[in-house]
C-alpha distance (Angstrom), angle and dihedral (degrees) to the residues before:
residue distance angle dihedral
X1 . . .
X2 3.80 . .
X3 3.82 119.5 .
X4 3.81 113.5 -112.6
X5 3.84 96.2 -109.3
X6 3.83 90.2 55.6
X7 3.82 97.6 48.8
X8 3.77 116.0 110.6
X9 3.79 103.0 -174.4
X10 3.83 103.5 17.1
X11 3.78 139.6 -87.6
X12 3.81 103.7 -68.2
X13 3.77 107.9 18.7
X14 3.78 125.6 -173.7
X15 3.77 124.5 -165.7
X16 3.78 120.0 -128.8
X17 3.77 118.4 -144.4
X18 3.79 120.7 -161.6
X19 3.74 106.8 -168.2
X20 3.75 103.8 -40.1
X21 3.81 97.1 -29.0
X22 3.78 129.6 92.6
X23 3.80 101.2 -129.6
X24 3.81 105.8 165.1
X25 3.79 147.9 8.0
X26 3.81 122.2 -139.4
X27 3.80 130.9 -168.9
X28 3.81 106.0 -144.6
X29 3.77 139.0 177.9
X30 3.79 131.5 -178.9
X31 3.79 106.3 -128.5
X32 3.79 96.5 -159.6
X33 3.84 98.4 177.9
X34 3.82 88.8 58.0
X35 3.82 93.5 34.7
X36 3.78 90.0 -127.0
X37 3.79 139.1 127.8
X38 3.80 106.4 -133.8
X39 3.78 120.2 -152.8
X40 3.80 107.8 -157.9
X41 3.79 97.5 175.4
X42 3.81 138.1 5.4
X43 3.80 122.0 -170.2
X44 3.78 129.8 -177.5
X45 3.75 120.5 -135.7
X46 3.80 114.3 -122.2
X47 3.76 115.3 -79.0
X48 3.82 98.1 24.9
X49 3.79 127.3 109.6
X50 3.80 123.5 -133.3
X51 3.79 91.4 -131.1
X52 3.80 92.7 57.6
X53 3.80 95.4 45.3
X54 3.82 106.2 35.4
X55 3.83 98.5 68.7
X56 3.79 97.3 49.8
X57 3.81 91.0 41.9
X58 3.81 93.2 51.5
X59 3.81 89.0 50.7
X60 3.82 90.9 51.6
X61 3.80 92.1 46.5
X62 3.82 90.0 52.0
X63 3.81 89.2 49.5
X64 3.82 91.0 49.7
X65 3.81 90.7 48.7
X66 3.82 91.0 53.0
X67 3.80 90.8 47.1
X68 3.82 88.8 52.9
X69 3.84 90.3 47.7
X70 3.81 91.8 -114.1
X71 3.79 123.2 144.0
X72 3.78 103.2 -142.7
X73 3.79 149.2 8.4
X74 3.77 118.6 -126.0
X75 3.80 122.8 -170.3
X76 3.80 111.3 -152.2
X77 3.61 98.4 157.1
X78 3.65 162.1 123.8
X79 3.76 131.8 -123.0
X80 3.76 137.8 75.6
X81 3.80 93.3 -77.5
X82 3.82 98.5 46.7
X83 3.82 97.2 87.7
X84 3.80 93.7 52.5
X85 3.81 91.5 46.4
X86 3.80 91.8 47.2
X87 3.80 90.9 52.3
X88 3.82 93.0 50.1
X89 3.80 95.8 40.3
X90 3.79 90.1 51.5
X91 3.80 93.9 -128.9
X92 3.77 130.3 125.4
X93 3.77 127.0 -143.3
X94 3.77 112.3 -99.8
X95 3.78 96.9 22.0
X96 3.77 115.0 139.5
């Protein structure tokens, strides 16, 4: 356990591989009462462009949400990839 002020990437961070390269890290949580996969942070790995990573990552997040029997993906978050994900996922920060 790392206290919130000391976390760099988030609380429960998953790595995203595109092909054989680690291209991003995302902090996710299944919000079961709202039937939603919440993305609290999304960070690019050095040397990767948001435009090349966001589309495949949104597709994988949607796949994960379906696998978890959730209805949607909502990007709340922080990080240099969050804006591109939010645009593609069709969610706005702060929506409930």
